[in-house]
N, C-alpha and C positions, 0 to 999 in steps of 0.2 A: 758560241758556247752552248746554245740551247740543244742543238742536235747531238753534240758529244755528251752532254749531261744526261740526255734521255737514254743514251746507250748504256750508261752505268746501270740503269734499272733493267733495260731490255736484255742484256747479255745473259744474266742468270735465268730470266724467264724463257729465253730461247733454249738454253741448255735443258731446262725442265721439260719444255715441249718436245725437244728432240729425243730425250730419253723416254718420255711418256709414250710417244707414238712409234718409236722404233725399238722399244725395250726388248721385244721378242727376237729382234734381228741383231742387236748389239751383243757383243761378247762382254764378259766381265771387265776386261781391260778397256774395251771400247767405250763402255758406259763411263768408266772413270776418266778416260781421256776427254770425252765430250763435256762432262760436268766440270772438270778442272779447267779446261780451256775456256769455258763460258765465264767462270768466275775470274780467271786471269784477264780475259778481255774486259771485264768490268773494272778491274784494277787499272789496266792501261787507260781506259776511258776516264777514270778518276784522275789519273796523273795528268792527262791532257787538259781536263777541265780545270784542275788546280793551276796549271801553267797559264791557261787563258785568264783565270781569275786574277792572278798576280799582276797581269798587265792592265787590269781595269780597277781592281780593288773595290768593287761595288757589288753588293748583293743583287742577284737577279732572280726574278720570278718568271717561270716559264709556264705559260698557259697551255694546257693540253686540249681540253674540251669542256663544255658545259656538262656538269655531272648531275646535280640535284637542283631542282627549282620547284619549291613548294611554298607558296605564300611569301613570307619574308625570309624564308630559309633559302639562300642562294649559295651553293657550294660548287665552285668549279674544280676540276681536277687539274693539279699543277705541281710543279717542282719549285722549291725554294733553295737556291744555291748561295750559301753564305759560308763564312769561315767555319762555323760549327758543323754544318752539314758536310763540308768537304773533309774536315778532320775526321769525322766519324766514318765517312765513306772510304778514306784512305786506309785506315787500319782494319775496317770490317772486310773490305775486299782483299787486302794484302794478307791478313792472317787467315782468312777463309780459303784463299788459294793454297796456302801451305797445308792447311788441314785437309783439303780435298786431295792434294798430292799424297800426303801421308796415308789417307784412307785407302788409296789404291793398293798399298802393301798390307795395311792392317786388316782390311776386310777381304783379302784374297781368299777364295774358296768358300765364302759365305753363299748361302743359297739364294739370297735376295739382294745381291749387290746392286742391280739396276734400280730397285725400289729405294735402296739406301741413298744412292746418288741423286735420285729424283727428289727425295725429301730434302737433301742438303741444298740443292740448287733453289728449291722453293723457299727454304729457310733464309738463304742469303737474299733472295728477291724480296721477301717480306720485310727483312730488316732494312733494306735500302729504301723501300717505300716508306717505312716508318721515319727514317731520318731525313729524307729528301722532300717529304710532303710540305705543301705550303699552307695546310689547314689542319685543324685538329681531327676532323672527321676522317680525312684520308690517312692521317697518322694512325687513327684507330683501326683502320683496315689492316695496315702493316702490323700493328700491335696484336690484333687477333690472329694474323697470319703466323707470326712467330710462336704464338701460344699453341695454335693447332699443330704446327710442325714439331714443336717440342713434345707434344703428346705422342705423335706418331713415332718420333725417334727415341724418346725415353722408353716407350713400350715396344720398341722394335722387336725384341725377343718376347713377343706376346704369349708364347707358349709357356713361359715362366710366370707363375702367379705373382712373384715379387715384382717383375718388370711391368706386368699389366696393372698391378696396384699402384706402382710408382707413377706410371703415366696418368692414371686417373687422378692421383693426388696432385700432380703438377697442374693438370687441367683445372681442377676445382679451386685450388688456391689462387690461381691466376684469374679465375672468374670472379672471385671475391674482390681482387684488386681492380678488376674492370668496372665494378660498381663505382669506384672512386673516379675513374676517368670519365665515365658517363655523367656522373653528378657534376664534375667540373665543367663539362661541355654544356650541360643544361643551364648551369648558373651563368656561364659566360654568354650564352646565346640569349638568355632571359634579360640580362642587363646591358649587353653590348650589341645584340642582334647580329652577331657575326661569329664565324669560327675560323676565319683566315688570320694567320699569325700577324702579318704586318698591320692589319686593322686592329686586332686585339692590342698589340703593343702601343699603337697610337692613341687608343681610347682607354687604356688601363687606368690612367690617373683618375678617371671619372668613377671608378668603383669605390664604394664606401669601405672603410676598414673592416667592418664585419663581413661583408661579402667577399672581400679579398682574402680574409683569413679562412673562410669556408672553402673557397676555391683552392687555396694552398693546401689545406688539410685533405681535400678530396684528391688532389694531385699526389700528395704524400701516400695516401692509401693505395693509389694506383702503382706508385713506385715500390711500395713494400711488397706488393704481389709479384711484380715483374722482376724486380732486382733483389728479391729474397731478403727483406729486412723484417725486423720484429714488427708485428706479430705473425707475419706470413712467410718466414724464412724456412719452414720445415720441409718444404717440397724439394728444395735444391739438392740436399745430400742424397735423397732417395732417387734423384734423377741419374745417379751413377749406375743405375741398372742398364742404361743404354750403352752402346759401344763407346769406347774411349774417345774416338774422334768427335762424337756427339758432345761428350762432356767438355772437350776443348772448345768446340764451337759455341756452346751455350755460355761457358764461363769466360771466354776470352774475347770473342768477336761479336756476339749477337745479343742474345736475349737479356741477360742480366744487366747489360749496360743500358738497356732501353729506358729503365726507370730513371736513372741518373740523367740521361739525355733529356728526357721529358722535363725534369725539374730545371735543368739548365736552360732549355729552350724557353721555358715560361718564366725566366728570371725577371722580366718587367712586372709580372704579377707578384712574384715572391717579394720583390722590393717594397711592396705596399703593406706587408704584414710582418711586423717584427715577431709577434707571437708565433705565427706560422713558421718562420725561419728557425726560431728557437726550438720548436717542436721537432723540426727536421733534424737539427743538429743533435738533439738529445737521442732521438731514435737511431741516428747513424752511429753515435758514440757507443751507445749501449749494445747495438748489434755487433760492432767491431769487437768489443770486449767479450761479450757472451760467446760469440762464435769462436774466438781464439781459445777460450778456456775449453770449449767442447773439442776442438781439434787436438788438444794435448792428450786426449785419452782414446782416440780412435785407432783401431787396428787395421782397418782397410785403407790401403794407400790412397785410393781415389776419394774416400770420404774425408781424409785429412785435407786433401786439396780442395774438396767441396766446401768444407767449413772455412778454409782459408779464403776462398772466394767471397763467401758471405761476409767475412771480417774485412777484407780489402774493399768491397763495395761499401761497407759501413763507413770506412774512412772517406770515400768519395762523397757519400751522402752527408757526412759530418762537415766536409769542406763546403758543400753547397749550402748547408744551413748557416754557416758564418759568412757567406758571400764570397768565398774564395773559389770562384768558378774556374779560373785558370788552373789552380792547383788540382781541382777535382778532375779536370780533363787531362792534365799531365799525368796524374796517377792512373787514369783510365787507360791511356795509351801504353804507359810502362807496364801496367798490369796485363794488358793484352799480350805483350811480348813475353814476359816471364811466366804468366800462367798458362799460355798456350804451350810454351816450352816444357813446363813441369807436367802438364797433363799428357802431352805427347811422349815425354820421357817416361812417365809412368806406364803409358801404353806399350812402350818398347820393352819395359821390364816385364809387364804382364805377358806380352807376346813371347818373350824368351822363356818364360816359365809355363807356357801353355795354359794361361788363364788364371794363374794364382794371383790373388790380390791381398792376402793377409801378410802383413809385414813380419809377423812372427815366423813365417815360413820362407823368409828370404835370407838376406845377409851374405856378405862376401861376393857380391855380384860385380864389383868394380873391374876385376881382371877379365871377366867374360864379356863385358860390354864396353869395348874401347872407345866408342863414339858416344854412346848414351851416357856413360859415366861422367866424362868431363863437361858435356853440355848440361846435364842435370845439376852438376856441381855449380855451374854458373847460375842456373835458375835458382838454386837454393840460396846462394850468397846474395843474389839480387833481391829476392823477396825478404831476406833477412835484414836488408838495409846496409850492406857492407859497401863502403865507397871503393872505387868511383863508379859503381854499377848504377843502372837506371833507377832501381828501387830506392837507393839512398837519396837521390835528388828529388824524386817524385814524392816519396813519403815525407821527406824533409820539408818540401814546399807546403804540404798540408799542415804539418806540426808547427812550422814557423808561423803560419797564418793563425793557427789556434792559439799560440802563445800570446800573440798580440791582441786577440779578441776575446778569449775565454780561457783563463788559466786552469779551471777545473777540467774542462774538456781536453786541454793540452796534457794534463797529468794522466787522464784516462787513456789518451792516445799513445802516450809514451809507454805506459804499462802494457798496452796491447802490443806495441812494437817489441817489447821484451818477450812476451808470450809467442809472438810470431817467429822470432829467431829460435825460440826453444822448440816449438813443435815441428818446425821445418828441419832443424838439426836432428831431432829424434827420428823423423822420417828418413833422413839421409843416412844416418848411422845404421838404423835397422835394415835398410835396404841394401846398402853398398858395402858396409864395413862389417867387422865381426866374423863369427863362424858361418859356415855355409849350411844354414839350417834347412835350406830347400831340399837337401839330399834325403831328408826324412820322408818326404812324400813325392819327390820328383825323381824320375828315372831318366838319366841322360845328362847331357851338358847344356847349360843355358847358351843361347847363341845371339849374336848381334842381329839387328833387324836389317832388312834390305835397304838399298840406297834411297828408294822413294820415301822411306820413313826417316832415315838419318839425315838426308839433305835438309828437310824442314827444321830438324833439331839444330843443325849447324847455323842456319840462317837466323833462327830465333835467338840462339845464344849470342850471335853477333849483335843483333838488335838490342838484347838485354844489356850488353856491355856498353853500346854506344847511344842508347836511347836517351840518356841524360843530357846529351848535347842539344836536344830540342829546346830546352828552356833555360840555358845558362847565359845570363845577360852579358857576362864579360867575354864571351866567345863571339857573339854576333849581335847586331843591333836589333833585328827583328826576331824576337823570341816567340815561343808558342803563345805566351800570354798576350803579347802585343798583336799577334795575328788574330787571336780569337776575340779580343776585346770589343770589336764592333758588334758581336753577337750577344753581348751581355748588356743588360740595362745599367747595372751598377756593379762595381767590383770592390771588394773590401780592400782598402788602402792599408798596406802594411809598411809603415816607415820605421825601420830599425837600423841602428848603428851597425857598422861592419863587425865591431867587437861582439855585440849581442848575437849576430848571425853566426859568427864562428863558435860562440859558446853553445848555441842551440845545435849546431852541426856536431860538435863534440859530444853533446848529450845524446844525440841520435846514435853515434858510433858506440858510445858506452852501453846504451840499451841493447844494441845488437850483440856486442861482445858478451854482456851478462847472459843473454839468452843462449848464445852459442856455447859458452864455457859450461853453463849449468847443464845443458843437454848432453854435452860430451862426457862430463864427469859422471852423470847419472845413467847413461845408456850405453857406454862403450863396451861394457862387460856383461850386459843382460839384454834380453829381448822382450821381457814383460815384467811388470812390477805393479801389483795391486795397490801399493801405497801411493804410487804416482799416477796410475791410470784410474782415477776416481770413477766409481760407477755412476755417480751423479752427473759427471761430465760425459761419460760414455753414453748415457741414456738421454743426452741432449737436454740436460736440466729437467728431465721428465716433462718436456714441453708437449710432446705428443700424448703422453699419458694424461696431462691436464686437459688437453682438448678432447681426448676420448671420454674423460670423466664428466666434463662440463657440457660437451656438445654431442659427441658421438653416441654415448650410451643413453643419455636422455632422449635423443631423437630416435634411437633404436627402440627404446621402451615405448615412446609415443607411437611409433609406427606399429609395434606389436599390439598396443592397446587399441589403436585405430582399426587394425585388422581383425582382432578378435571381439572387440566390444562395439566400437562405432560401426564397423562394416557389417558384422553379423547380427548384432542385437538391435541396432538402430536403423541403419540403411536397409539391410536385407529384411529385417522384420517389418519395416514400413512398406517395402515393395511387396513382400509376400502377403502381408496383411491386406493390402489393397487388392491383390490378386484373389485372395480367399473371399473377400467380400463381394467382388465382382462375380466370382464363381457361384456363390450362394444366390446372388440376385438372378443370375442367368438360369440357375436351376429352378427358381421359383417361377420365372417368366416362361420357362420352357413348358410348363404344364398347360399354358394357354394354347400351345401349339400341339394339339393331340393328334392331328392328321385325319380326324373323322369329319366328313362333310356335315353330318347332322348337328355336330357341336357348333360348327361355324354358323349354320343356318339358325340355330337357336340363339346364338349370340347376336346375330343380325336382327332377329325378331325382337329380342329383348331391348336392343339398342333403339330400334325404331319406336318401340312402345314407350321407352323413357322420353324420347324426343317429343312424341305426340302429347304425352301427359304434361311435359314442361310447357309446350306451346298452348295447350288448352288452359292450363293454370294461369299463364301469363295473360291470355286474352280475357279470361274471366275477371282478372283483377283490374 
């Protein structure tokens, strides 16, 4: 197993190296084939590793080499292959392969295609390092790797001010989150003297409740940055400035799932702090609701999907907070299917309209996109929670756990489900139904995308339909929950009667129907409505404005004050004042250096005379 598991990480790294060192010789298509084949190889290696694991059903630590040895800090480089890591690798490599294939069509003709695929391979490599590492420090390397790659890819069109600014915003917000992960590592090493997962898990019970809570809150801060949760969620919608395949990769397969993965991986520590878990649940619930309200008023098709991701990740964080780790992972996998489908479908729409992203300038596209339309329809119904699609089962698992453990959060989750069905139906109607508004600014006929873009859509649509089969206990004995359970310290036990489960499922369906019908009735005959698209929601609850007013402008004013007052009047004045005093002193001393020999001779005679007088006076005394 060790050699095959290592190939999971090495294949994307090999693809990165091949494109890097042969980029000038590779054609646009050649770079895409190399990068896609590398990630597909990683997916195959993951399948083989998964098969081998099923025959042993024992987590395996693979030692690679001795990495850091500094006093008591001993950190070897290694891989940790367990159900959680394998599950993450399966959908990361599988979805990434489809996104790479899609990118070959979407990015055709771009001037920097080789660089694009270079970054994509490095992105996947970094994510795999993150999820397969056997210690927190190595995880941090992958954590920073996906952060750096997101910066490069979000600001890929760096000649646009908006893209360059969005890349910097993503980078800085994630660096704030990094403070949390670093703090958690410092606390763990200070108390347990290790950063290796297996040792942390075995010693976690020795942590005091206060220390455990501090570690959990630090991990939550890290997760809010990487997985775009309150208060650090603002960067993700702006990340839409990157190419659409990048959006799909970030939202479905890699970066934003990293924070949830970290929390689940550290479940033995989370189990020690009830207050910490409660805080996680509240942050997740509020984020899910707030992001859903914002999505109801966005006009850019990709921004609706971006805030949808923030909301869906909020559901996952909410599930982690109540200890429903299996439900969180089930939703993460289903979300990877339908969110990749929706983003790639939106990319197909944008591609057909030569870059148009404003839904007010779309409409009536169903007949022009015979493959994109039905696959997008499946994605829309899946995220809306319509049975029997994957979203219904996955989101239902989260809501069922919430009902048993926290009724208030369940109510908030159900309200968010209604909003989800509403804003996604609004997006679907404005894009594919109604009048052909694109003719006002678009000349020509919209066209379906090439096969390299539509084949991934068909596969993702099939996965969105069948994904619910992963965790349905009446279909097979070994569900996703039972497979993953060895990776969790404790799992919330939800014992409910079959009647209650049916009632909760009916409530989920009613929530979806309410959202669907409300959106259809309000949007089927219009493409904008100020009464429904509240400025407060469109402006992201003025969250960016609040940060600008409380952080940005004060720091800008402080910088200006430091530049004009501290720098010029204090620092420069002190330096120039010292220079002026030295100049005056040197000018005074320069008079002693006249250059005339007689002056120097006179000075010598006077000096000798003073010395003689001093000596005579001293002898006489």
